[in-house]
C-alpha positions in Angstrom: 21.6 -24.4 -17.2 21.3 -21.2 -19.4 18.4 -20.4 -21.7 18.8 -18.1 -24.7 15.5 -16.2 -25.3 16.4 -15.9 -29.0 16.5 -19.7 -29.1 13.1 -19.9 -27.4 11.6 -17.5 -29.8 13.2 -19.4 -32.8 11.7 -22.6 -31.4 8.2 -20.9 -31.2 8.5 -19.5 -34.7 9.2 -23.0 -36.0 6.2 -24.4 -34.1 4.0 -21.6 -35.4 5.1 -22.0 -39.0 5.4 -25.8 -38.9 8.7 -25.5 -40.8 12.3 -25.2 -39.8 13.0 -23.2 -42.9 10.1 -20.7 -42.3 10.9 -20.5 -38.6 14.5 -19.5 -39.5 13.2 -16.9 -42.0 10.9 -15.4 -39.4 13.9 -15.3 -37.0 16.1 -13.7 -39.6 18.8 -16.4 -39.5 20.0 -19.0 -41.9 18.5 -22.5 -42.0 21.8 -24.0 -41.0 22.1 -21.7 -37.9 18.5 -22.4 -36.9 19.1 -26.2 -37.2 22.3 -25.9 -35.1 20.5 -23.9 -32.4 17.6 -26.4 -32.2 20.1 -29.3 -32.0 21.8 -27.6 -29.1 18.5 -27.2 -27.3 17.7 -30.8 -27.7 21.2 -31.8 -26.5 20.8 -29.5 -23.5 17.7 -31.3 -22.4 18.6 -34.7 -23.8 15.3 -34.9 -25.7 13.9 -34.7 -29.2 11.7 -31.6 -29.6 10.6 -32.3 -33.2 10.2 -35.2 -35.6 11.2 -34.2 -39.1 9.2 -35.2 -42.2 9.1 -34.1 -45.9 6.5 -31.3 -45.3 8.0 -29.9 -42.2 8.3 -30.7 -38.5 6.0 -32.0 -35.9 6.3 -31.7 -32.1 7.1 -34.6 -29.9 5.4 -35.0 -26.5 8.5 -33.4 -25.0 8.3 -30.6 -27.6 4.7 -29.9 -26.6 5.7 -29.4 -23.0 8.7 -27.3 -24.0 6.3 -25.1 -26.1 4.1 -24.4 -23.1 7.0 -23.4 -20.9 8.8 -21.4 -23.7 5.6 -19.4 -24.2 5.4 -18.6 -20.5 9.0 -17.5 -20.4 8.7 -15.3 -23.5 5.6 -13.7 -22.1 7.3 -13.0 -18.7 10.3 -11.6 -20.6 8.1 -9.2 -22.5 6.3 -8.1 -19.3 9.6 -7.5 -17.6 10.8 -5.3 -20.5 7.6 -3.3 -20.4 7.8 -2.7 -16.7 11.5 -1.7 -16.8 11.0 0.5 -19.8 9.3 3.1 -17.6 12.5 3.4 -15.6 15.1 3.3 -18.4 13.2 5.9 -20.4 12.7 8.2 -17.3 8.9 8.0 -17.5 7.2 9.2 -14.3 4.7 7.1 -12.4 2.1 8.7 -10.3 0.7 7.1 -7.1 -2.4 8.3 -5.4 -2.5 7.4 -1.7 -5.7 8.0 0.2 -5.2 8.5 3.9 -7.0 9.7 7.0 -5.9 12.8 9.0 -3.7 10.9 11.5 -1.7 9.1 8.7 -1.4 12.3 6.7 -0.1 14.5 9.6 1.7 12.0 11.8 3.3 9.3 9.7 3.6 10.1 6.0 5.6 13.4 6.3 8.4 11.3 7.9 8.3 8.4 5.4 7.5 9.8 2.0 10.7 12.0 1.6 12.8 8.8 1.9 10.8 7.0 -0.8 10.8 9.9 -3.2 14.5 10.5 -2.9 15.2 6.8 -3.6 12.6 6.7 -6.5 13.1 9.8 -8.5 10.6 8.7 -11.2 7.7 8.5 -8.8 5.2 11.2 -8.0 2.8 10.8 -5.0 -0.5 12.5 -4.7 -1.8 12.4 -1.1 -5.6 12.5 -0.9 -6.8 13.1 2.7 -10.2 11.8 3.4 -12.3 10.2 6.1 -11.8 6.5 6.7 -15.4 5.7 5.7 -14.9 7.6 2.4 -11.6 5.8 1.7 -13.3 2.4 2.3 -16.1 3.3 -0.1 -13.6 4.6 -2.7 -11.5 1.4 -2.5 -14.7 -0.7 -2.8 -15.8 1.2 -5.9 -12.4 1.2 -7.5 -11.9 5.0 -7.5 -9.0 4.5 -5.0 -6.4 1.8 -5.2 -4.5 2.2 -2.0 -5.4 3.7 1.4 -4.4 4.1 5.0 -7.4 3.7 7.2 -8.4 3.4 10.9 -9.2 -0.1 12.2 -12.2 1.4 14.0 -14.3 1.1 10.9 -15.5 -2.1 9.2 -13.3 -3.0 6.2 -13.8 -6.8 6.2 -14.6 -6.8 2.5 -11.2 -5.3 1.7 -7.7 -6.7 2.0 -5.9 -5.0 4.9 -2.4 -5.2 6.4 -1.2 -3.7 9.7 0.7 -0.4 9.2 1.0 1.0 12.7 -0.5 1.2 16.2 -2.3 4.6 16.5 -3.7 4.8 20.0 -5.7 7.8 21.3 -4.8 9.8 24.4 -6.5 12.6 26.4 -4.6 15.9 26.6 -5.2 18.6 29.2 -3.4 21.7 30.5 -0.6 21.1 33.0 -2.7 22.7 35.8 -5.9 20.8 35.0 -7.5 18.8 37.8 -6.7 15.7 35.7 -3.0 16.4 35.7 -2.2 13.6 38.1 -4.1 10.9 36.1 -2.2 8.5 33.9 -5.0 6.3 32.7 -8.8 6.9 32.4 -12.0 5.7 30.8 -13.9 8.0 28.6 -16.9 7.7 31.0 -14.8 9.4 33.7 -14.2 12.6 31.6 -17.3 12.9 29.5 -18.7 15.7 31.7 -15.7 18.0 31.0 -15.7 20.7 28.3 -13.9 19.4 25.2 -12.1 20.8 22.2 -12.4 18.7 19.1 -12.0 18.4 15.4 -14.6 19.4 12.9 -17.6 17.2 12.9 -16.8 15.5 9.5 -13.6 14.0 10.8 -13.7 10.2 11.3 -11.8 10.5 14.6 -14.7 12.7 15.9 -17.2 10.1 14.6 -15.5 7.3 16.6 -15.3 9.4 19.8 -18.9 10.5 19.6 -20.0 6.9 18.9 -18.4 5.9 22.1 -20.1 8.8 24.0 -23.4 7.6 22.6 -22.8 4.1 23.8 -22.4 5.7 27.3 -25.7 7.5 26.9 -23.9 10.9 26.8 -23.1 13.7 24.4 -19.8 15.4 24.5 -20.0 19.2 24.9 -17.5 21.0 22.6 -16.5 24.5 23.4 -14.6 24.7 20.1 -14.0 22.7 17.0 -10.8 23.1 15.0 -9.4 21.7 11.7 -6.2 20.0 12.9 -4.3 18.7 15.9 -1.9 21.6 16.2 -4.7 24.1 16.6 -6.4 21.8 19.2 -3.2 21.5 21.2 -2.7 25.2 21.3 -6.2 25.9 22.5 -6.0 23.1 25.1 -2.7 24.4 26.5 -4.4 27.7 27.0 -7.0 26.2 29.2 -10.1 26.1 27.0 -10.9 22.4 27.5 -9.6 18.9 27.1 -9.2 16.9 23.9 -8.7 13.4 22.5 -6.0 13.1 19.9 -3.6 10.4 18.5 -0.8 9.6 20.9 1.8 10.3 18.2 0.3 13.8 17.6 0.3 14.6 21.3 4.0 13.6 21.6 4.9 15.7 18.6 3.0 18.7 19.8 4.1 18.5 23.4 7.4 20.2 22.5 5.5 23.3 21.4 2.6 23.3 23.9 2.7 22.3 27.6 0.3 19.4 27.8 -0.4 16.5 30.1 -1.2 13.2 28.4 -3.6 10.5 29.8 -3.9 7.1 28.4 -7.5 6.1 27.4 -8.6 2.6 28.1 -10.8 0.5 25.9 -10.4 -1.3 22.6 -11.9 1.7 20.7 -9.0 3.9 21.8 -6.3 1.3 21.0 -6.9 1.7 17.3 -4.5 0.8 14.5 -3.7 2.2 11.1 -4.2 -0.3 8.3 -2.9 -0.3 4.7 -5.9 -1.3 2.6 -6.6 -2.3 -1.0 -9.3 -4.3 -2.8 -6.6 -6.8 -3.9 -2.9 -6.1 -3.3 -1.8 -8.7 -5.9 -3.8 -6.9 -8.6 -2.3 -3.4 -8.0 0.0 -1.9 -10.6 3.6 -2.6 -10.1 4.4 0.9 -8.8 1.7 0.6 -6.2 2.9 -2.8 -5.1 6.5 -1.5 -4.7 5.2 1.5 -2.7 3.1 -0.8 -0.5 6.1 -2.9 0.3 8.0 0.2 1.3 5.2 1.3 3.6 4.9 -2.1 5.2 8.6 -2.3 5.7 8.3 0.8 7.9 5.4 -0.5 10.0 5.6 0.3 13.7 3.8 -1.4 16.6 4.4 1.5 18.9 4.3 5.3 18.6 7.7 6.7 17.9 
């Protein structure tokens, strides 16, 4: 069964004017052509849509139902045209993705080029921020989409799993921990550490765990990124806690030994978060679907 949107609009014009003649005029066709089109509609559904009288037309019960559905279809057609106009006219859409440091350095550089190549009208603005700040921005509406750590409370937002993002301990190859494959934080808390700057959410979660143990981690040096940390650790300055994916990537450049950290806090996950995914602009929904199609339950 095929529907002609011109016929639907003609029908609605007749309903709106209460006259077949005026509806035809509004649709810029002859009265005879309008009458034939309405007759075909009625034949298609085997119902009468109007009752005719001297002063015009009146909807039947079937016609009232048809009116409601026709209005919905016309509205959806107009929305579709508006959405697709951005692509046919070459108009660019800009997406701002808020993300924590792990997502920014370890995941997105490998995913975003593919999306941008396939969607030439899209521009992506990455805004790196701490998870707590991203959650606050999403809650206030200043951010629409974010990648956050599961360590922090985001129950008031909608979240979907993006990737496992466990933490590991790294140390030099000649360190006394070099034979260990798995450890609790409590077993290494007394060693000198190298860490990120204090404002990083990863540092916040590590230091929260240390406080729960009644300890304070002693940092010999704080650095702005994982690459700098790996270089310093490889040179024997201390040990460090970093995302497993970062450790694996950096191991090719710096000789390091990785040790799995036990405990739920270290087995963290990256979540894609929004206040309401269904209310996001179409471009954001499309981008979210792409990210979720690339979700990984293990570090690559």
